[in-house]
C-alpha positions as CSV (number, residue, x, y, z in Angstrom):
1,M,199.5,60.7,80.1
2,T,201.9,63.7,80.0
3,A,201.1,66.8,82.0
4,V,197.6,68.1,81.7
5,D,197.4,71.2,79.6
6,A,193.7,71.7,79.3
7,I,190.8,71.4,81.8
8,A,187.1,71.4,81.4
9,F,185.6,72.5,84.7
10,D,182.0,72.0,85.9
11,L,180.9,75.2,87.7
12,D,178.2,74.7,90.4
13,G,179.3,72.4,93.2
14,T,182.9,72.4,91.8
15,L,184.1,76.1,91.7
16,I,181.2,77.8,93.5
17,N,178.4,77.1,95.9
18,S,175.4,78.6,94.1
19,V,172.5,76.6,95.6
20,P,171.3,79.5,97.8
21,D,170.8,81.8,94.8
22,V,169.3,79.0,92.7
23,R,166.9,78.2,95.6
24,A,165.9,81.9,95.9
25,A,165.1,82.1,92.2
26,I,163.1,78.9,92.2
27,N,161.1,80.0,95.2
28,R,160.3,83.3,93.6
29,L,158.9,81.3,90.7
30,L,157.0,78.9,92.9
31,V,155.4,81.6,94.9
32,S,154.4,83.4,91.7
33,E,152.7,80.2,90.6
34,G,150.9,79.7,93.9
35,R,153.2,76.8,95.0
36,A,155.0,76.3,98.3
37,E,158.7,77.2,98.6
38,I,161.3,74.4,98.7
39,T,164.1,73.9,101.2
40,L,167.9,74.1,100.6
41,D,168.1,70.3,100.8
42,Q,165.4,69.9,98.3
43,T,167.1,72.3,96.0
44,L,170.3,70.3,96.3
45,S,168.4,67.2,95.2
46,L,167.3,69.0,92.0
47,V,170.5,70.5,90.6
48,G,172.7,69.0,87.9
49,Q,170.5,68.2,84.9
50,G,169.8,71.8,83.7
51,A,167.1,74.4,84.3
52,R,164.2,72.6,82.5
53,V,164.6,69.4,84.4
54,M,165.1,71.2,87.7
55,M,162.0,73.4,87.2
56,E,159.9,70.4,86.3
57,Q,161.0,68.5,89.4
58,A,160.6,71.6,91.6
59,M,157.0,72.0,90.4
60,S,156.4,68.3,91.0
61,L,157.4,68.6,94.6
62,G,154.3,70.7,95.4
63,G,151.8,69.2,92.9
64,E,151.5,68.1,89.4
65,A,154.2,68.8,86.8
66,P,153.1,71.6,84.4
67,P,152.5,70.9,80.7
68,A,155.4,71.5,78.3
69,D,154.3,75.0,77.1
70,A,153.8,76.2,80.7
71,L,157.1,74.7,81.7
72,D,158.9,76.7,78.9
73,R,157.4,79.9,80.3
74,M,158.3,79.0,83.9
75,V,161.9,78.3,82.9
76,E,162.1,81.7,81.3
77,T,160.6,83.3,84.4
78,Y,163.0,81.5,86.6
79,I,166.0,82.7,84.6
80,G,164.6,86.2,84.7
81,F,164.5,86.0,88.5
82,Y,168.0,84.5,88.6
83,R,169.4,87.1,86.3
84,R,168.4,89.9,88.7
85,H,170.1,88.2,91.6
86,P,172.9,86.0,90.1
87,A,175.3,85.9,93.0
88,D,173.9,87.6,96.1
89,L,174.4,84.4,98.2
90,T,176.8,82.5,96.0
91,T,180.4,81.9,97.3
92,I,183.6,80.7,95.6
93,Y,184.9,77.6,97.3
94,P,188.2,78.0,99.3
95,G,191.3,77.7,97.2
96,V,189.6,78.1,93.8
97,V,191.1,81.6,92.9
98,E,194.6,80.6,94.1
99,V,194.6,77.4,92.1
100,L,193.2,79.0,88.9
101,D,195.9,81.7,89.2
102,S,198.5,78.9,89.4
103,L,197.1,77.0,86.5
104,A,196.9,80.1,84.3
105,A,200.5,80.9,85.2
106,R,201.5,77.4,84.0
107,G,199.8,78.0,80.7
108,V,197.0,75.5,81.3
109,R,193.9,76.2,79.1
110,M,190.7,76.2,81.0
111,A,187.0,76.1,80.1
112,I,183.6,75.8,81.8
113,C,181.3,73.0,80.9
114,S,178.1,73.4,82.8
115,N,174.5,72.3,82.4
116,K,173.5,75.6,83.9
117,P,171.8,77.9,81.3
118,Y,174.5,79.6,79.3
119,V,173.4,83.2,80.0
120,M,173.5,82.5,83.7
121,T,176.8,80.7,83.6
122,K,178.4,83.7,81.9
123,L,176.6,86.2,84.2
124,V,177.6,84.3,87.4
125,L,181.2,84.0,86.3
126,E,181.4,87.7,85.5
127,T,179.7,88.8,88.7
128,L,182.1,86.7,90.8
129,G,185.1,87.9,88.7
130,L,186.0,84.5,87.5
131,D,185.3,84.9,83.8
132,H,188.8,85.9,82.7
133,Y,190.2,82.5,83.6
134,F,188.3,80.6,80.9
135,D,188.9,80.4,77.2
136,A,185.5,78.8,76.5
137,V,182.2,78.6,78.4
138,T,179.3,76.3,77.5
139,G,176.0,75.9,79.3
140,G,173.3,73.2,78.9
141,D,171.3,75.2,76.4
142,N,173.8,76.5,73.8
143,V,175.3,73.2,72.7
144,P,173.8,70.3,70.7
145,H,174.4,67.9,73.6
146,R,174.7,68.3,77.4
147,K,176.3,66.3,80.2
148,P,176.3,63.4,80.8
149,D,176.9,63.2,77.0
150,G,180.6,63.4,76.5
151,R,180.1,65.5,73.3
152,H,179.3,68.4,75.6
153,V,182.8,68.1,76.9
154,T,184.5,67.6,73.6
155,H,182.6,70.5,72.1
156,T,183.8,72.7,74.9
157,L,187.4,71.7,74.3
158,D,187.0,72.4,70.6
159,L,185.8,75.9,71.4
160,M,189.1,76.6,73.2
161,G,191.3,75.2,70.5
162,G,190.8,71.4,70.5
163,H,193.0,70.5,73.4
164,H,192.0,66.9,73.8
165,A,195.1,64.7,74.0
166,N,196.2,65.9,77.5
167,A,192.9,67.3,78.8
168,A,191.0,66.4,82.0
169,M,187.5,66.9,83.4
170,V,187.0,68.3,86.9
171,G,183.6,68.1,88.5
172,D,181.5,67.1,91.4
173,S,178.6,64.9,90.3
174,E,177.6,61.8,88.4
175,T,176.8,63.9,85.3
176,D,180.4,65.3,85.3
177,V,182.1,62.0,85.7
178,A,179.9,60.2,83.2
179,A,180.5,63.0,80.6
180,G,184.2,63.1,81.2
181,K,184.5,59.3,80.8
182,D,182.2,59.4,77.7
183,A,184.6,62.0,76.2
184,G,187.6,59.7,76.9
185,L,189.1,62.0,79.5
186,P,190.5,61.3,83.0
187,V,188.2,62.7,85.6
188,I,189.0,64.4,88.9
189,A,186.0,64.7,91.2
190,V,185.7,66.9,94.3
191,T,183.9,65.4,97.3
192,Y,182.3,68.5,98.6
193,G,179.8,69.3,95.8
194,Y,176.3,68.3,94.7
195,A,176.6,64.6,93.9
196,H,173.4,62.7,94.5
197,V,175.3,59.5,95.4
198,A,178.6,58.8,97.2
199,V,181.3,60.4,95.2
200,A,183.6,57.4,95.8
201,D,181.1,55.3,93.8
202,L,181.2,57.5,90.7
203,G,184.3,56.0,89.1
204,A,186.4,59.2,88.9
205,D,190.2,58.6,88.5
206,V,191.1,60.9,91.4
207,L,189.1,62.3,94.3
208,I,190.0,65.5,96.1
209,D,188.5,66.8,99.3
210,R,189.7,70.4,98.8
211,F,190.1,72.4,95.6
212,S,193.6,73.3,96.7
213,D,194.5,69.6,96.2
214,L,193.9,69.9,92.4
215,P,197.5,70.6,91.4
216,D,198.6,67.4,93.1
217,A,195.8,65.5,91.5
218,L,196.8,66.7,88.1
219,D,200.4,65.6,88.8
220,E,199.0,62.2,89.8
221,L,197.2,61.9,86.5
222,A,200.4,62.8,84.7
223,R,202.2,59.9,86.5
224,A,199.5,57.4,85.7
């Protein structure tokens, strides 16, 4: 392919480490429901499929999963807790700001394609001062399809002008790689994120250990 001119990024585990704040919001919900709190490692095992799946699994760790109507209420309560503390403990991974600055200077169009609830995706980006880099943002609840369905990725690219021919997906997990591949895009996977299996086994085109390695990985794709 020629030089990559558009990138769909995953957010959590790729650009930011948000699990401490996600855990805090889950635990506030669990305590309010009379359930035991969960650990950071347990939280890591839950992320990636969106808030509803995460909440159902979190409740199941300490007892029976709730019925659907109760689960809907719990998800809304969880999001309310999270909205009040969107990035108290969240950190941007090293090299992210510098690389995003470099890509923006090169004219690369960038978007966020996350399974995180849209309102939280936007709020976290704004709180961390990252929102201005992205021409489009989608969450797991404001699109017809969500990762690992590739239509989540293509819909996100459409929102920023339909840059498909020379686009790439950058993420950290099995849902990101599967979605990128389903969308017909080359995929770069970071090795430091929230994958539930060995990143080397996910089938990404290029692996990077540091976000600062992304420009070289993009050049590698262009040479392929």
